[in-house]
C-alpha angles and dihedrals in degrees: 000000000000124000094260092053091048090052092050093045093050091047092055093044090050090054088055100041092047090052093240084127112027131204110289094020126118118260117230110266120271092247091053092050090047091054092046094052097033089238131135119269089234093058092049093046091051092052092046090052091049090053089049089054090051091052096245092112133034119213114213116195113249091355109071140247120310135194110254117243092231099043096126090062094056119108112222119193092225100046119110107201124205124182114248127259139116095243096057093064088090089061098041090051087061097041096044096077089051089053094048093048089056097045094257127134123220103227129200110189103029112104096224143004147194087268124020144187110219136172122248102257094046095048094047092051092048097035094128091066093063138073123259105251098183097102094041091052091050091048091053102037109013113214091353094240092163093052136079091253094176087067089065097058095085092052094060106096115182088342093309121118104219099183147004120228111236087186134359137179141186115238119251139162116256116203126201107240094203094050093049090048093048092051092041088233118166113253113249113259120236098258100028122169132232090256091052089049090053091046089055090053092049090051093048091049089066090061107022140047109270094229090056097054103076135001099239110183137178093215113126096242092054098041095045093056092059091038095057094042089052090058101265127135123202098206131009110232090194090063101047092279092295115169113277101167089100096063123103094272092048095049089049090052090053089051092053092053094046089048088058092047092051092046090054090043093223137119096195138004130252115264085226094059097112091049090048091050094051090049094052092255096115131048109210134020125197114206152091131291090260088077093062095081090051090052090051090051090056094045123357090196100055116128121217137161127191137229129186119256114277121268117244126216105266091000133127130256095230133126130218106218128215115221137177105216135197112226138162131220117246088237088069111109101171099093093167088062090047089055092047092052093046092048092048102042092046095042119117090249096057095037089052088053089052089051091051091052091058087226106144125307116305115239089231110083098214090052091047090053089057092052102040121077111205089198093056116107089228105030091053089060093047089050093050091052097050095089091053099055127121136158092224096174100116090186104141107173132054093233094052089045090055092048092050094044096049095033095054092046089053093047092049090056095052130095113269095247092057097050101085094056093046093049091052092047091052091050091051091049092051091047089054093050091047090050091051091048091050091049091050092050093050091047092052089057094056 
């Protein structure tokens, strides 16, 4: 597709994604678009016809061209999808020029693309939809000596590498220095325990609103971090990855998390929590380094230090990392373009730009060294936790992922005395689905 066609295509898609022309509405005529862009009618008509072929537009005889109702679900070979979120803007600002240089378009409301940036737990649960990047990575970077290769181990499923982390980060607890000082609260010690963490919350509750002390969430990435550190395991690899979150250790881990919820007297956290934290209106913030650039956008002068997550009695000193990974749909056939994007995004130039944005930790070690400050009271903690990271989700199908995500959110909203029964029911339901899937797979081989 030539440059003029790309410009026309992107203009039309921008009209749709920005809701200037909504699903079911009529697109401006080809002649009107041609006048607007100072392009020929023939060029515009050709692009419109191509979008009709892709299912984005619907041509109605003698009426005009309309936006299809299901356009967000369409997969376009030139769309670069990035999951939504305010914090990721720092990364998309860096990646966007790479997309443009290769004829790709960074999309916002489409549900998928030729290339995508996905978070860890989503990618692992949908791994079978994506290309194996192991050979391409080796072609581009050999043995990966300048990369944090141990970070990759969790993204190999059945020997296939489903994604490459552009950035990653351990999860830590940031605490607002000014709030702690104002409340005269003791600073958390380096290896604090779960009981010391709860004692800190009790102290802060005497001086601060309970819902502004800690960003407790029922989202899977937040819950799982505490769950695994408390000694729980989602699925047992020794038993065919059958559910194990309903064993004694798992039930105890649920109890810990619900104890925290009840102490904070909340069922969900404010959407403004990061903003509140940066403006000295919240005490502690649980998250990854990617959130730091968002905090600075809210308030460049905020002061925060970090401490590792508390240690649980009988728990494990591990860390569930958060990563933004580059991956490619299996429908992609342009392997030369895949190689170009991998080479570019993981080049020293782009990874250095990521380091300069303070958005997460670049996958390339030399770039990470330029962005991390070992003397910083928060970067030093992130650096110490890097060797401990793991994805540890082991959720390998979209349907199981949905059951876990929704099921855990439901459990985390229930009274403490009802949790054990609900956890066991969820495990039974997942076992049934896994058994049916296994039966279907065996039947298909007959």
